[in-house]
C-alpha angles and dihedrals in degrees: 000000000000112000122242101172094264123129098198127112120297109245119188116195116195112203133034096221130110095293097042097048092045091052090048093051094045094052093042096048100053093183086078089066125078116266093245090056100045101037115113097352127127118249111261121245104239128203123180117201125193136154090229131057091231145044116244123220096219100187090072099043091104088062089056091047091053094047097252098115133028116245090245090061090070098039126087120190111249092214089059090056095049093043091056090052096042089242134126134250130213123191109218148102121252112235103163145018132206105191094178092058092031094235134141119210121213129205091256090059097254121135127221120202120217142179091197129017128201115194111203103145098136129224143271136225119303113215095182092221094297108162113251096001096114091047102042108023125082121225131213107208104101136043089250090054090054093049093049091050092048093050091047092049094049091046091052092048090050091051091048092051090057097040126100120268115283098040118129141198118216120195120189123195113196116206131044098219124110095285094050095045094047093047095047092048094050092046088054091052090047088055097041101041112019101034099073092056100035097039107018091169090067122080111217089231088068091069118074120193119193131183117199123194127179094208128071095257144023122253094020097194092061128083120271094254093053092045090053091047092052092051094047091049092052092048090049088055091053100260116145106225119201114189128186087023125137126208108222100172140009119206135174101282101003147047127217117221140182133186137059133297113236129217094056093306119147121263106253090203131231117307097014113166120218125190112247120172091176121027118189117195114214098146102113149322136245137180117277116259090248090068090066089060094061093080094238125133113265135195138180114000091007091286119153115260116236137182123241091276091054094250112137112258108268094014129101099190105031122087129188117203140173122011094341096064132061132188105201092201092059112011119186133200118274094246137124098260096053089047091052093049093046092050090053092046094050091050091050092051091054089052090049092051091050089050091053094251128131120253121253130218122264117245120187117229108211110222096175138270132255136187131176127219097187144299109351092352125102143125128232132183129182131193093243089067100263116140129181137178139175125026097348093053090045093053090049091050092049094048093048094051094047092049094049095048110110116242132026092246091055092050094050094043093048092048092049094046095046092046090049090049095054094041098046108027093105090054096048096255100112101072116095115203134149148111092297091080094056092048092050093048093054092046097060 
């Protein structure tokens, strides 16, 4: 680890997501720690490792995928984060771990020594063994995923605009969680509002948008009334919603489903084939295959098993936070807020260990959940019993996401681009395309 004159413990943080950056900031800004923990202790030597040069704000990736934001709007340079915290950054991908020697191996063969290690590398799409899904479905978990989906969508619209009358474009979104609902709703608005101005040759009836969910309702963590509201808003926007429906196979140009459609919809029957020119998989996440090669205990979805204090089972100096870790005694949702709180907790436990204090269990503090369906339509639910929907919830969702975006430039740019989208969609001014997407895709 590069020297900075400090004599404190060497802390390596793998992953520049919500959990990793929060852990970095908590350890670097010692005023965030309790006095008993920070008093009289040397400042830790911090090294952030990530395979990208930037941190991605995942909650707004669907806006990039639907041409509402540029990919740079949701990216924050990693070196800016570490410079602010007087830490160091290393570009690389972790491929091995020697816990006895306290070393992390990178893909280029180099070794990084640590006194404490925080794993916060995030996850990837989980296809649950569905035949053809990995080969033919697009994901939406990285900036590259969003760029690829946007390019594919714009290419298909261009082809449709030049095709003979009667051609169609069918888009299937798999998964009725927040990502799936937000993507399906925005695709519907893109078709209903922006299409006539941007692609006047295309009739909106030529584009079919379908959302498929295995469970009996959308947005499962929300109350029944808000779940019903989300579904009705999507249907009003022209999205075909299939509930209680299982994807059994994904092919090039179609999906195969089985199960029943809820809410008095007809049973499509086992093995029904539906046309799908673009299939987007938003049905779940799992740990990358590389995690299984680290020699750490894993549980559901390949996630690393931790104890209540977030230390990896069997390890005293290795923590797993965010989506990559799971405590089976008290599992939490794979969302931004739990990741932020876990990153802060892991950093605090390192400070406690250095101060000679025992670790304490992690307890998630629920601050509420939000999801947007489209322009001026969202749902919000808070633990104190407050629920909101419609314009008020949408404004709250918009404000929260702009505030939590990293970097002042990103906040201003995202606000301008989103405002421009909603003000000018009907006049063809809200669709962002260009060479920047191709450059970004090849860079990741």
